[in-house]
MDAnalysis code that builds the backbone (N, CA, C; Angstrom):
import MDAnalysis as mda
import numpy as np

u = mda.Universe.empty(726, n_residues=242, atom_resindex=np.repeat(np.arange(242), 3), trajectory=True)
u.add_TopologyAttr("name", ["N", "CA", "C"] * 242)
u.add_TopologyAttr("resid", np.arange(1, 243))
u.add_TopologyAttr("resname", ["MET", "SER", "ASN", "SER", "GLU", "HIS", "SER", "ILE", "LEU", "VAL", "VAL", "GLU", "ASP", "ASN", "ARG", "ASP", "ILE", "LEU", "ASN", "LEU", "LEU", "ASN", "ILE", "ASN", "LEU", "SER", "ASP", "GLN", "ASP", "TYR", "ASN", "VAL", "ILE", "ILE", "ALA", "ASP", "ASP", "GLY", "GLU", "LYS", "ALA", "LEU", "LYS", "GLN", "PHE", "HIS", "ALA", "PHE", "ASN", "PRO", "SER", "MET", "VAL", "ILE", "LEU", "ASP", "VAL", "MET", "LEU", "PRO", "LYS", "LEU", "ASP", "GLY", "LEU", "GLU", "VAL", "CYS", "LYS", "ARG", "ILE", "ARG", "LYS", "GLU", "ASP", "ARG", "MET", "ILE", "PRO", "ILE", "LEU", "MET", "LEU", "THR", "ALA", "LYS", "SER", "GLU", "GLU", "VAL", "ASP", "LYS", "VAL", "LEU", "GLY", "LEU", "GLU", "LEU", "GLY", "ALA", "ASP", "ASP", "TYR", "MET", "THR", "LYS", "PRO", "PHE", "SER", "ILE", "ARG", "GLU", "LEU", "LEU", "ALA", "ARG", "VAL", "LYS", "ALA", "ILE", "LEU", "ARG", "ARG", "LEU", "ASP", "VAL", "GLN", "SER", "GLN", "GLU", "ASP", "SER", "GLY", "GLU", "GLY", "LYS", "LYS", "LEU", "GLU", "PHE", "ASP", "ASP", "LEU", "ILE", "VAL", "ASP", "THR", "GLY", "LYS", "ARG", "LYS", "VAL", "THR", "LEU", "ASN", "GLY", "ASN", "SER", "ILE", "GLU", "LEU", "THR", "SER", "LYS", "GLU", "TYR", "ASP", "LEU", "LEU", "ASN", "LEU", "PHE", "PHE", "SER", "ASN", "PRO", "GLY", "LYS", "ALA", "TYR", "SER", "ARG", "GLU", "GLU", "LEU", "LEU", "ASN", "THR", "VAL", "TRP", "GLY", "TYR", "SER", "TYR", "GLU", "GLY", "TYR", "SER", "HIS", "THR", "VAL", "ASN", "SER", "HIS", "ILE", "ASN", "ARG", "LEU", "ARG", "SER", "LYS", "ILE", "GLU", "ASP", "ASP", "PRO", "SER", "ASN", "PRO", "HIS", "TYR", "ILE", "ARG", "THR", "VAL", "TRP", "GLY", "VAL", "GLY", "TYR", "ARG", "PHE", "ALA", "ASP", "LYS", "GLU", "GLU", "SER", "LYS", "SER", "TYR", "ALA"])
u.atoms.positions = np.array([
    [0.780, 22.219, 0.662],
    [0.007, 21.810, -0.510],
    [-1.484, 21.878, -0.185],
    [-2.278, 22.508, -1.047],
    [-3.712, 22.624, -0.779],
    [-4.425, 21.333, -1.144],
    [-5.641, 21.170, -0.598],
    [-6.416, 19.966, -0.883],
    [-6.619, 19.759, -2.373],
    [-6.809, 20.881, -3.115],
    [-7.112, 20.780, -4.542],
    [-5.952, 20.197, -5.352],
    [-4.759, 20.147, -4.735],
    [-3.610, 19.560, -5.426],
    [-3.505, 18.064, -5.183],
    [-4.387, 17.548, -4.327],
    [-4.409, 16.112, -4.051],
    [-5.570, 15.444, -4.777],
    [-5.298, 14.337, -5.443],
    [-6.369, 13.559, -6.066],
    [-6.520, 12.229, -5.333],
    [-7.767, 11.807, -5.167],
    [-8.059, 10.581, -4.425],
    [-8.877, 9.645, -5.312],
    [-8.369, 8.440, -5.493],
    [-9.111, 7.417, -6.227],
    [-9.996, 6.671, -5.238],
    [-11.318, 6.742, -5.440],
    [-12.285, 6.061, -4.573],
    [-12.874, 4.888, -5.349],
    [-12.693, 3.682, -4.814],
    [-13.163, 2.469, -5.491],
    [-14.201, 1.785, -4.605],
    [-15.446, 1.798, -5.052],
    [-16.562, 1.289, -4.242],
    [-17.701, 0.917, -5.181],
    [-18.259, -0.304, -5.041],
    [-19.323, -0.718, -5.960],
    [-20.723, -0.381, -5.447],
    [-20.819, 0.041, -4.169],
    [-22.111, 0.478, -3.645],
    [-22.318, 1.941, -4.060],
    [-23.298, 2.168, -4.918],
    [-23.509, 3.487, -5.513],
    [-23.738, 4.574, -4.458],
    [-24.510, 4.244, -3.392],
    [-24.798, 5.238, -2.351],
    [-23.529, 5.654, -1.601],
    [-22.713, 4.654, -1.257],
    [-21.465, 4.958, -0.536],
    [-20.503, 5.723, -1.447],
    [-20.439, 5.308, -2.715],
    [-19.571, 5.994, -3.678],
    [-19.970, 7.462, -3.820],
    [-21.270, 7.725, -3.923],
    [-21.752, 9.110, -4.034],
    [-21.456, 9.908, -2.768],
    [-21.668, 9.258, -1.623],
    [-21.411, 9.913, -0.330],
    [-19.952, 10.344, -0.225],
    [-19.042, 9.422, -0.570],
    [-17.613, 9.727, -0.497],
    [-17.232, 10.799, -1.530],
    [-17.772, 10.674, -2.724],
    [-17.470, 11.641, -3.783],
    [-17.888, 13.056, -3.369],
    [-19.113, 13.181, -2.866],
    [-19.633, 14.502, -2.461],
    [-18.809, 15.091, -1.322],
    [-18.564, 14.282, -0.276],
    [-17.882, 14.805, 0.907],
    [-16.411, 15.111, 0.653],
    [-15.742, 14.280, -0.122],
    [-14.332, 14.555, -0.435],
    [-14.215, 15.754, -1.384],
    [-15.137, 15.860, -2.328],
    [-15.140, 17.020, -3.241],
    [-15.400, 18.314, -2.469],
    [-16.279, 18.229, -1.453],
    [-16.558, 19.398, -0.607],
    [-15.306, 19.879, 0.124],
    [-14.371, 18.940, 0.386],
    [-13.112, 19.297, 1.048],
    [-12.068, 19.778, 0.032],
    [-12.496, 19.916, -1.223],
    [-11.637, 20.451, -2.284],
    [-10.622, 19.440, -2.824],
    [-10.850, 18.128, -2.578],
    [-9.990, 17.118, -3.186],
    [-10.485, 16.825, -4.598],
    [-9.573, 16.456, -5.472],
    [-9.955, 15.979, -6.798],
    [-10.291, 14.494, -6.680],
    [-11.528, 14.140, -6.910],
    [-11.977, 12.763, -6.695],
    [-12.118, 12.025, -8.024],
    [-11.502, 10.839, -8.080],
    [-11.619, 9.951, -9.237],
    [-12.382, 8.723, -8.743],
    [-13.359, 8.246, -9.492],
    [-14.161, 7.128, -8.991],
    [-14.072, 5.916, -9.905],
    [-14.277, 4.739, -9.283],
    [-14.365, 3.474, -10.020],
    [-15.280, 2.558, -9.219],
    [-16.085, 1.739, -9.930],
    [-17.019, 0.865, -9.213],
    [-16.707, -0.619, -9.391],
    [-15.545, -0.935, -9.983],
    [-15.086, -2.329, -9.982],
    [-13.557, -2.338, -10.022],
    [-12.982, -3.505, -9.788],
    [-11.530, -3.608, -9.658],
    [-10.762, -3.308, -10.931],
    [-11.305, -3.715, -12.062],
    [-10.613, -3.467, -13.334],
    [-10.569, -1.974, -13.657],
    [-11.712, -1.295, -13.428],
    [-11.743, 0.167, -13.653],
    [-10.778, 0.856, -12.697],
    [-10.697, 0.342, -11.474],
    [-9.801, 0.938, -10.473],
    [-8.362, 0.991, -10.980],
    [-7.885, -0.110, -11.556],
    [-6.509, -0.161, -12.051],
    [-6.323, 0.777, -13.248],
    [-7.349, 0.840, -14.118],
    [-7.277, 1.766, -15.267],
    [-7.191, 3.214, -14.789],
    [-8.027, 3.569, -13.800],
    [-8.031, 4.933, -13.257],
    [-6.722, 5.244, -12.534],
    [-6.197, 4.256, -11.838],
    [-4.920, 4.425, -11.138],
    [-3.812, 4.775, -12.133],
    [-3.769, 4.050, -13.242],
    [-2.725, 4.300, -14.247],
    [-2.957, 5.621, -14.982],
    [-4.225, 5.958, -15.188],
    [-4.533, 7.170, -15.960],
    [-4.286, 8.454, -15.175],
    [-4.569, 8.422, -13.853],
    [-4.568, 9.674, -13.083],
    [-3.456, 9.802, -12.040],
    [-2.753, 8.701, -11.729],
    [-1.663, 8.766, -10.741],
    [-2.098, 9.509, -9.472],
    [-3.095, 8.976, -8.740],
    [-3.660, 9.695, -7.586],
    [-2.692, 9.816, -6.411],
    [-3.039, 10.727, -5.480],
    [-2.231, 10.919, -4.259],
    [-2.471, 9.795, -3.255],
    [-3.709, 9.258, -3.238],
    [-4.034, 8.144, -2.351],
    [-5.203, 7.362, -2.936],
    [-5.448, 6.164, -2.374],
    [-6.532, 5.300, -2.839],
    [-7.397, 4.892, -1.654],
    [-8.724, 5.041, -1.817],
    [-9.692, 4.488, -0.861],
    [-10.343, 3.317, -1.578],
    [-10.204, 2.121, -1.025],
    [-10.484, 0.904, -1.779],
    [-11.349, -0.067, -0.988],
    [-12.529, -0.370, -1.538],
    [-13.410, -1.351, -0.909],
    [-12.846, -2.759, -1.119],
    [-13.057, -3.652, -0.158],
    [-12.565, -5.030, -0.276],
    [-13.408, -5.828, -1.267],
    [-14.740, -5.757, -1.116],
    [-15.637, -6.548, -1.955],
    [-15.985, -5.781, -3.225],
    [-15.406, -6.197, -4.350],
    [-15.630, -5.512, -5.627],
    [-15.895, -6.532, -6.727],
    [-16.688, -6.160, -7.740],
    [-16.846, -7.044, -8.892],
    [-15.605, -7.043, -9.788],
    [-15.478, -8.092, -10.588],
    [-14.417, -8.278, -11.595],
    [-13.049, -8.576, -10.976],
    [-12.627, -7.762, -10.031],
    [-11.337, -7.969, -9.358],
    [-11.511, -7.446, -7.947],
    [-11.318, -8.295, -6.933],
    [-11.604, -7.802, -5.577],
    [-10.534, -6.821, -5.097],
    [-10.879, -6.102, -4.019],
    [-10.015, -5.048, -3.511],
    [-8.655, -5.541, -3.049],
    [-8.595, -6.780, -2.555],
    [-7.321, -7.330, -2.088],
    [-6.356, -7.489, -3.266],
    [-6.883, -7.969, -4.399],
    [-6.050, -8.138, -5.595],
    [-5.641, -6.778, -6.163],
    [-6.575, -5.828, -6.161],
    [-6.266, -4.473, -6.647],
    [-5.153, -3.862, -5.788],
    [-5.289, -4.001, -4.474],
    [-4.280, -3.480, -3.541],
    [-2.911, -4.088, -3.839],
    [-2.898, -5.396, -4.030],
    [-1.645, -6.104, -4.277],
    [-0.969, -5.593, -5.561],
    [-1.782, -5.387, -6.605],
    [-1.220, -4.943, -7.893],
    [-0.729, -3.492, -7.830],
    [-1.495, -2.640, -7.139],
    [-1.057, -1.245, -6.978],
    [0.245, -1.197, -6.192],
    [0.309, -2.008, -5.134],
    [1.489, -1.997, -4.260],
    [2.734, -2.495, -4.994],
    [2.560, -3.392, -5.951],
    [3.706, -3.865, -6.738],
    [4.305, -2.730, -7.562],
    [3.440, -1.824, -8.005],
    [3.890, -0.715, -8.849],
    [4.327, 0.499, -8.039],
    [3.688, 0.723, -6.900],
    [3.963, 1.924, -6.101],
    [3.903, 1.555, -4.625],
    [5.069, 1.463, -4.007],
    [5.087, 1.013, -2.604],
    [4.791, 2.147, -1.632],
    [4.780, 3.417, -2.121],
    [4.616, 4.534, -1.196],
    [3.206, 5.124, -1.145],
    [2.384, 4.912, -2.182],
    [1.066, 5.550, -2.201],
    [0.204, 5.038, -1.045],
    [-0.441, 5.935, -0.287],
    [-1.295, 5.491, 0.820],
    [-2.543, 4.780, 0.295],
    [-2.852, 3.620, 0.891],
    [-4.053, 2.858, 0.527],
    [-4.887, 2.624, 1.784],
    [-6.099, 3.174, 1.778],
    [-7.050, 3.010, 2.888],
    [-8.123, 2.037, 2.428],
    [-8.225, 0.880, 3.098],
    [-9.193, -0.137, 2.702],
    [-10.498, 0.015, 3.483],
    [-11.602, -0.241, 2.793],
    [-12.924, -0.279, 3.427],
    [-13.366, -1.727, 3.475],
    [-13.693, -2.216, 4.658],
    [-14.089, -3.607, 4.796],
    [-15.403, -3.726, 5.544],
    [-16.270, -4.615, 5.073],
    [-17.582, -4.797, 5.705],
    [-17.489, -5.684, 6.925],
    [-16.466, -6.524, 6.966],
    [-16.367, -7.480, 8.073],
    [-15.034, -7.302, 8.791],
    [-15.092, -7.115, 10.079],
    [-13.858, -6.852, 10.831],
    [-12.893, -8.032, 10.758],
    [-13.426, -9.256, 10.548],
    [-12.518, -10.409, 10.497],
    [-11.679, -10.443, 9.221],
    [-12.005, -9.566, 8.253],
    [-11.182, -9.485, 7.048],
    [-9.938, -8.625, 7.260],
    [-9.860, -7.986, 8.413],
    [-8.776, -7.041, 8.676],
    [-7.405, -7.683, 8.510],
    [-7.254, -8.935, 8.975],
    [-5.967, -9.618, 8.838],
    [-5.534, -9.718, 7.387],
    [-6.509, -10.013, 6.519],
    [-6.208, -10.105, 5.091],
    [-5.864, -8.728, 4.537],
    [-6.671, -7.741, 4.898],
    [-6.514, -6.378, 4.387],
    [-5.130, -5.826, 4.702],
    [-4.681, -6.029, 5.916],
    [-3.386, -5.494, 6.339],
    [-2.309, -6.572, 6.321],
    [-2.613, -7.677, 5.601],
    [-1.712, -8.828, 5.609],
    [-0.333, -8.530, 5.058],
    [0.586, -9.423, 5.358],
    [1.983, -9.216, 4.995],
    [2.177, -9.001, 3.505],
    [1.387, -9.691, 2.679],
    [1.645, -9.626, 1.247],
    [0.930, -8.471, 0.552],
    [-0.007, -7.809, 1.248],
    [-0.839, -6.821, 0.563],
    [-0.296, -5.396, 0.650],
    [-0.004, -4.945, 1.848],
    [0.589, -3.624, 1.983],
    [-0.380, -2.468, 2.090],
    [-1.637, -2.717, 2.531],
    [-2.537, -1.586, 2.790],
    [-2.009, -0.807, 3.997],
    [-2.201, 0.511, 3.987],
    [-1.710, 1.344, 5.087],
    [-2.678, 1.386, 6.249],
    [-3.965, 1.259, 5.950],
    [-4.971, 1.490, 6.977],
    [-6.283, 0.870, 6.518],
    [-7.229, 0.771, 7.436],
    [-8.531, 0.226, 7.073],
    [-9.615, 0.892, 7.910],
    [-10.842, 0.841, 7.423],
    [-12.013, 1.255, 8.191],
    [-13.099, 0.219, 7.952],
    [-13.824, -0.131, 9.010],
    [-14.895, -1.106, 8.852],
    [-16.225, -0.395, 8.652],
    [-17.059, -0.956, 7.785],
    [-18.401, -0.422, 7.538],
    [-19.357, -0.941, 8.611],
    [-20.351, -0.148, 8.988],
    [-20.569, 1.244, 8.586],
    [-19.561, 2.168, 9.283],
    [-19.113, 3.206, 8.597],
    [-18.132, 4.119, 9.177],
    [-18.706, 5.530, 9.243],
    [-18.108, 6.329, 10.111],
    [-18.488, 7.738, 10.223],
    [-17.771, 8.514, 9.119],
    [-18.522, 9.287, 8.347],
    [-17.903, 10.067, 7.264],
    [-16.948, 11.106, 7.840],
    [-17.276, 11.603, 9.033],
    [-16.381, 12.577, 9.687],
    [-15.037, 11.938, 10.024],
    [-15.123, 10.702, 10.532],
    [-13.886, 9.989, 10.882],
    [-13.074, 9.706, 9.618],
    [-13.744, 9.312, 8.545],
    [-13.029, 9.027, 7.302],
    [-12.336, 10.285, 6.769],
    [-13.030, 11.410, 6.804],
    [-12.427, 12.661, 6.329],
    [-11.220, 13.049, 7.185],
    [-11.334, 12.826, 8.503],
    [-10.206, 13.124, 9.404],
    [-9.023, 12.218, 9.076],
    [-9.325, 10.967, 8.770],
    [-8.292, 9.989, 8.432],
    [-7.584, 10.390, 7.130],
    [-8.368, 10.764, 6.121],
    [-7.808, 11.181, 4.836],
    [-6.925, 12.416, 5.017],
    [-7.425, 13.375, 5.799],
    [-6.662, 14.608, 6.052],
    [-5.320, 14.297, 6.708],
    [-5.342, 13.395, 7.692],
    [-4.107, 13.022, 8.401],
    [-3.126, 12.337, 7.452],
    [-3.639, 11.436, 6.612],
    [-2.783, 10.710, 5.663],
    [-2.111, 11.679, 4.689],
    [-2.899, 12.603, 4.128],
    [-2.351, 13.517, 3.124],
    [-1.450, 14.589, 3.750],
    [-1.743, 14.949, 5.013],
    [-0.859, 15.894, 5.705],
    [0.528, 15.270, 5.866],
    [0.564, 13.999, 6.213],
    [1.854, 13.316, 6.364],
    [2.575, 13.217, 5.016],
    [1.798, 13.043, 3.968],
    [2.374, 12.973, 2.630],
    [3.070, 14.289, 2.274],
    [2.427, 15.406, 2.633],
    [3.006, 16.731, 2.377],
    [4.296, 16.923, 3.180],
    [4.271, 16.485, 4.435],
    [5.454, 16.600, 5.292],
    [6.597, 15.774, 4.711],
    [6.263, 14.564, 4.245],
    [7.282, 13.688, 3.653],
    [7.925, 14.332, 2.438],
    [7.116, 14.948, 1.568],
    [7.683, 15.548, 0.356],
    [8.596, 16.718, 0.705],
    [8.260, 17.443, 1.797],
    [9.140, 18.531, 2.252],
    [10.452, 17.969, 2.800],
    [10.326, 16.867, 3.567],
    [11.519, 16.238, 4.136],
    [12.415, 15.684, 3.036],
    [11.772, 15.090, 2.002],
    [12.541, 14.474, 0.916],
    [13.351, 15.502, 0.140],
    [12.844, 16.748, 0.091],
    [13.567, 17.779, -0.651],
    [14.671, 18.416, 0.197],
    [14.717, 18.067, 1.479],
    [15.742, 18.613, 2.362],
    [16.965, 17.706, 2.440],
    [17.886, 18.082, 3.310],
    [19.101, 17.299, 3.489],
    [18.785, 16.044, 4.292],
    [19.203, 14.915, 3.784],
    [18.972, 13.660, 4.500],
    [20.168, 13.282, 5.348],
    [19.992, 12.235, 6.135],
    [21.107, 11.713, 6.925],
    [21.021, 10.200, 6.928],
    [22.133, 9.571, 7.242],
    [22.165, 8.108, 7.286],
    [22.133, 7.651, 8.733],
    [21.169, 6.791, 9.034],
    [21.059, 6.193, 10.362],
    [21.504, 4.739, 10.242],
    [22.416, 4.330, 11.129],
    [22.932, 2.958, 11.043],
    [22.826, 2.257, 12.389],
    [22.442, 0.998, 12.337],
    [22.457, 0.148, 13.523],
    [22.726, -1.272, 13.049],
    [23.873, -1.801, 13.437],
    [24.311, -3.126, 12.987],
    [24.237, -3.220, 11.466],
    [23.462, -4.153, 10.922],
    [23.449, -4.363, 9.466],
    [22.365, -3.557, 8.758],
    [21.657, -2.706, 9.512],
    [20.521, -1.967, 8.965],
    [20.882, -0.487, 8.793],
    [20.606, 0.058, 7.610],
    [20.900, 1.470, 7.326],
    [19.665, 2.141, 6.744],
    [19.336, 3.320, 7.282],
    [18.232, 4.123, 6.752],
    [18.811, 5.427, 6.217],
    [18.592, 5.669, 4.924],
    [18.986, 6.935, 4.306],
    [17.734, 7.802, 4.247],
    [17.646, 8.792, 5.152],
    [16.408, 9.569, 5.273],
    [16.185, 10.500, 4.084],
    [17.260, 10.907, 3.410],
    [17.108, 11.777, 2.249],
    [16.437, 11.057, 1.086],
    [16.827, 9.794, 0.887],
    [16.282, 9.004, -0.225],
    [15.137, 8.092, 0.226],
    [14.845, 8.100, 1.542],
    [13.849, 7.169, 2.112],
    [14.184, 5.735, 1.688],
    [15.465, 5.421, 1.796],
    [15.957, 4.116, 1.345],
    [16.465, 3.320, 2.537],
    [16.141, 2.033, 2.555],
    [16.564, 1.155, 3.651],
    [17.361, -0.002, 3.073],
    [18.529, -0.267, 3.668],
    [19.318, -1.425, 3.242],
    [19.644, -2.302, 4.436],
    [19.685, -3.594, 4.187],
    [20.028, -4.586, 5.205],
    [21.107, -5.488, 4.622],
    [22.262, -5.538, 5.287],
    [23.413, -6.299, 4.766],
    [23.741, -5.913, 3.326],
    [23.581, -4.615, 3.020],
    [23.895, -4.127, 1.684],
    [22.799, -4.335, 0.652],
    [21.717, -5.029, 1.041],
    [20.605, -5.276, 0.112],
    [19.471, -4.292, 0.375],
    [18.915, -3.749, -0.713],
    [17.813, -2.793, -0.588],
    [16.546, -3.496, -0.096],
    [15.858, -2.886, 0.876],
    [14.618, -3.432, 1.430],
    [13.459, -2.570, 0.964],
    [12.473, -3.188, 0.337],
    [11.301, -2.455, -0.169],
    [10.275, -2.293, 0.952],
    [10.068, -1.062, 1.402],
    [9.087, -0.783, 2.454],
    [7.978, 0.107, 1.904],
    [6.771, -0.061, 2.436],
    [5.698, 0.876, 2.113],
    [5.948, 2.166, 2.901],
    [5.172, 3.185, 2.590],
    [5.337, 4.482, 3.245],
    [5.209, 4.362, 4.763],
    [4.183, 3.653, 5.217],
    [3.953, 3.532, 6.659],
    [5.017, 2.682, 7.332],
    [5.469, 1.621, 6.662],
    [6.544, 0.794, 7.223],
    [7.803, 1.638, 7.396],
    [8.103, 2.455, 6.385],
    [9.283, 3.316, 6.470],
    [9.130, 4.322, 7.620],
    [7.955, 4.950, 7.725],
    [7.731, 5.940, 8.787],
    [7.906, 5.320, 10.168],
    [7.397, 4.106, 10.332],
    [7.547, 3.403, 11.610],
    [9.031, 3.161, 11.910],
    [9.740, 2.613, 10.930],
    [11.154, 2.294, 11.128],
    [11.960, 3.552, 11.420],
    [11.687, 4.621, 10.696],
    [12.404, 5.879, 10.894],
    [12.175, 6.415, 12.304],
    [10.923, 6.334, 12.777],
    [10.614, 6.796, 14.135],
    [11.377, 5.976, 15.175],
    [11.334, 4.654, 15.037],
    [12.048, 3.783, 15.982],
    [13.552, 4.056, 15.934],
    [14.086, 4.116, 14.729],
    [15.522, 4.304, 14.515],
    [16.007, 5.598, 15.146],
    [15.173, 6.636, 15.044],
    [15.559, 7.954, 15.559],
    [15.452, 8.044, 17.075],
    [14.782, 7.058, 17.688],
    [14.593, 7.080, 19.156],
    [14.901, 5.720, 19.762],
    [16.158, 5.268, 19.656],
    [16.502, 3.926, 20.143],
    [16.211, 3.763, 21.635],
    [15.633, 2.623, 21.977],
    [15.352, 2.311, 23.386],
    [14.044, 2.871, 23.901],
    [13.446, 3.828, 23.176],
    [12.200, 4.430, 23.660],
    [11.018, 3.520, 23.360],
    [10.215, 3.220, 24.385],
    [9.041, 2.367, 24.213],
    [7.841, 3.202, 23.783],
    [7.148, 2.739, 22.742],
    [5.948, 3.415, 22.247],
    [4.743, 2.493, 22.427],
    [3.651, 3.049, 22.932],
    [2.406, 2.282, 22.967],
    [1.814, 2.279, 21.562],
    [0.873, 1.370, 21.323],
    [0.225, 1.322, 20.003],
    [-0.509, 2.629, 19.725],
    [-1.117, 3.209, 20.758],
    [-1.842, 4.488, 20.588],
    [-0.881, 5.599, 20.194],
    [0.308, 5.628, 20.811],
    [1.309, 6.654, 20.461],
    [1.771, 6.483, 19.018],
    [1.942, 5.234, 18.587],
    [2.366, 4.987, 17.213],
    [1.277, 5.392, 16.222],
    [0.013, 5.117, 16.550],
    [-1.101, 5.552, 15.695],
    [-1.103, 7.072, 15.574],
    [-0.944, 7.744, 16.706],
    [-0.937, 9.207, 16.712],
    [0.223, 9.773, 15.906],
    [1.405, 9.209, 16.108],
    [2.617, 9.770, 15.518],
    [2.769, 9.416, 14.041],
    [2.532, 8.160, 13.693],
    [2.785, 7.694, 12.324],
    [1.559, 7.837, 11.422],
    [0.379, 7.589, 11.984],
    [-0.842, 7.698, 11.175],
    [-1.530, 9.054, 11.341],
    [-1.218, 9.751, 12.430],
    [-1.787, 11.083, 12.634],
    [-3.167, 11.070, 13.259],
    [-3.570, 9.953, 13.846],
    [-4.860, 9.886, 14.536],
    [-4.798, 8.741, 15.536],
    [-5.740, 8.693, 16.431],
    [-5.855, 7.547, 17.320],
    [-7.320, 7.267, 17.579],
    [-7.808, 6.149, 17.062],
    [-9.183, 5.734, 17.298],
    [-9.168, 4.385, 17.989],
    [-9.997, 4.263, 18.994],
    [-10.069, 3.005, 19.726],
    [-10.431, 1.881, 18.770],
    [-9.752, 0.751, 18.920],
    [-10.069, -0.393, 18.087],
    [-9.194, -0.533, 16.850],
    [-8.324, 0.469, 16.611],
    [-7.496, 0.403, 15.404],
    [-6.033, 0.107, 15.707],
    [-5.737, -0.360, 16.931],
    [-4.354, -0.712, 17.243],
    [-3.910, -1.923, 16.420],
    [-4.888, -2.659, 15.866],
    [-4.587, -3.783, 14.985],
    [-3.733, -3.333, 13.798],
    [-3.980, -2.106, 13.339],
    [-3.204, -1.531, 12.240],
    [-1.724, -1.538, 12.581],
    [-1.404, -1.112, 13.805],
    [-0.006, -1.046, 14.252],
    [0.591, -2.448, 14.298],
    [-0.123, -3.390, 14.916],
    [0.399, -4.764, 15.043],
    [0.731, -5.355, 13.675],
    [-0.182, -5.169, 12.708],
    [0.032, -5.723, 11.368],
    [1.258, -5.116, 10.704],
    [1.431, -3.800, 10.860],
    [2.585, -3.143, 10.250],
    [3.890, -3.553, 10.919],
    [3.868, -3.720, 12.225],
    [5.073, -4.198, 12.921],
    [5.434, -5.596, 12.427],
    [4.430, -6.469, 12.310],
    [4.681, -7.836, 11.826],
    [5.262, -7.815, 10.413],
    [4.696, -6.934, 9.580],
    [5.153, -6.856, 8.192],
    [6.583, -6.323, 8.128],
    [6.853, -5.304, 8.951],
    [8.187, -4.711, 8.997],
    [9.219, -5.736, 9.492],
    [8.858, -6.460, 10.541],
    [9.766, -7.485, 11.065],
    [10.058, -8.558, 10.019],
    [9.045, -8.922, 9.239],
    [9.246, -9.973, 8.233],
    [10.262, -9.536, 7.173],
    [10.473, -8.227, 7.042],
    [11.391, -7.705, 6.032],
    [12.793, -7.421, 6.570],
    [12.904, -7.081, 7.871],
    [14.230, -6.652, 8.371],
    [14.848, -7.600, 9.402],
    [14.070, -8.533, 9.924],
    [14.599, -9.417, 10.965],
    [15.020, -10.767, 10.389],
    [16.161, -11.280, 10.870],
    [16.575, -12.633, 10.490],
    [15.562, -13.647, 10.997],
    [15.095, -13.414, 12.219],
    [14.101, -14.296, 12.827],
    [12.996, -13.417, 13.419],
    [11.905, -13.176, 12.655],
    [10.841, -12.275, 13.124],
    [10.216, -12.687, 14.459],
    [10.285, -13.992, 14.789],
    [9.711, -14.436, 16.066],
    [10.643, -14.128, 17.238],
    [11.908, -13.820, 16.920],
    [12.872, -13.421, 17.949],
    [13.615, -12.191, 17.439],
    [12.910, -11.034, 17.383],
    [13.451, -9.861, 16.683],
    [14.660, -9.224, 17.367],
    [15.592, -8.765, 16.544],
    [16.772, -8.072, 17.053],
    [16.549, -6.564, 17.080],
    [15.909, -6.023, 16.038],
    [15.784, -4.572, 15.911],
    [14.546, -4.020, 16.624],
    [13.388, -4.546, 16.287],
    [12.146, -4.016, 16.869],
    [11.656, -4.971, 17.953],
    [11.811, -4.538, 19.193],
    [11.512, -5.390, 20.356],
    [10.101, -5.120, 20.883],
    [9.470, -6.168, 21.374],
    [8.171, -6.013, 22.036],
    [8.402, -5.656, 23.492],
    [7.690, -4.638, 23.965],
    [7.737, -4.279, 25.390],
    [6.394, -4.722, 25.965],
    [6.396, -5.819, 26.678],
    [5.144, -6.413, 27.150],
    [4.347, -5.451, 28.013],
    [3.080, -5.331, 27.703],
    [2.204, -4.435, 28.462],
    [2.276, -2.992, 28.012],
    [3.211, -2.681, 27.098],
    [3.365, -1.293, 26.615],
    [3.172, -1.234, 25.103],
    [4.123, -1.808, 24.367],
    [4.069, -1.738, 22.909],
    [5.369, -2.218, 22.309],
    [6.105, -1.288, 21.666],
    [7.321, -1.665, 20.949],
    [8.411, -0.621, 21.125],
    [9.654, -1.062, 20.936],
    [10.783, -0.132, 20.960],
    [11.864, -0.656, 20.023],
    [12.784, 0.241, 19.655],
    [13.936, -0.140, 18.839],
    [15.075, -0.507, 19.782],
    [15.915, -1.455, 19.367],
    [17.061, -1.853, 20.194],
    [17.952, -0.648, 20.485],
    [18.535, -0.613, 21.678],
    [19.470, 0.473, 21.983],
    [20.909, -0.017, 21.796],
    [21.870, 0.888, 21.981],
    [23.254, 0.553, 21.611],
    [23.820, -0.621, 22.409],
    [23.328, -0.804, 23.666],
    [23.814, -1.948, 24.461],
    [23.395, -3.288, 23.844],
    [22.368, -3.233, 22.973],
    [21.897, -4.472, 22.338],
    [22.472, -4.659, 20.932],
    [23.379, -3.748, 20.555],
    [24.015, -3.865, 19.243],
    [24.928, -5.098, 19.216],
    [25.009, -5.697, 18.041],
    [25.890, -6.871, 17.880],
    [27.350, -6.496, 18.112],
    [27.666, -5.226, 17.852],
    [29.063, -4.779, 17.959],
    [29.394, -4.198, 19.334],
    [28.374, -4.169, 20.245],
    [28.610, -3.543, 21.561],
    [29.559, -4.403, 22.390],
    [30.565, -3.749, 22.924],
    [31.547, -4.489, 23.733],
    [31.323, -4.204, 25.201],
])
């Protein structure tokens, strides 16, 4: 899929930053839709059905956290990249209830942002190709992943995952017992690795655990490997293993 087939909703109330993003993303041949407050953002989202959203946290009328929450209620798969002025807001931005896929703190490098957008949309293209192919069912204890439908069930109940949560789970599920560092997960699931953004991985793991684990503080499926990162349980750790 070419860049021109992707539309990006950019929501930012700082006129200079909005213009900068509009010019640079348009130069990359993306279709750019803009909004400078939260209410306009939701109207534009409904009107244009964009491929991804770049969303500032601090917005007039409706802040970015609320906009993110409302978009995520309607579409759990659309990639949402949050822009935040303060690094301490990161916990909120990637919080369990919000569902943002990624964040960048201001001031940011426009080159880095463009690389991030490219990686996100490249994964989106790969996903759409995979979705049109033959899927398979991956099972481990009470958890089932249907890769064809990108559907996850736990004890027969459907689990609503965002795109990144699903990608993480699918990677772990497909490689039981293999330990991944946070940098490897950033590279593999997000398509980039920048120092200081391993927080993104931690937040997504926490969010994923809150959805699939009976006791997220003592996880059965996604295990912490101290000093390394995370891994999926292997067959010896299955409840049914004799």
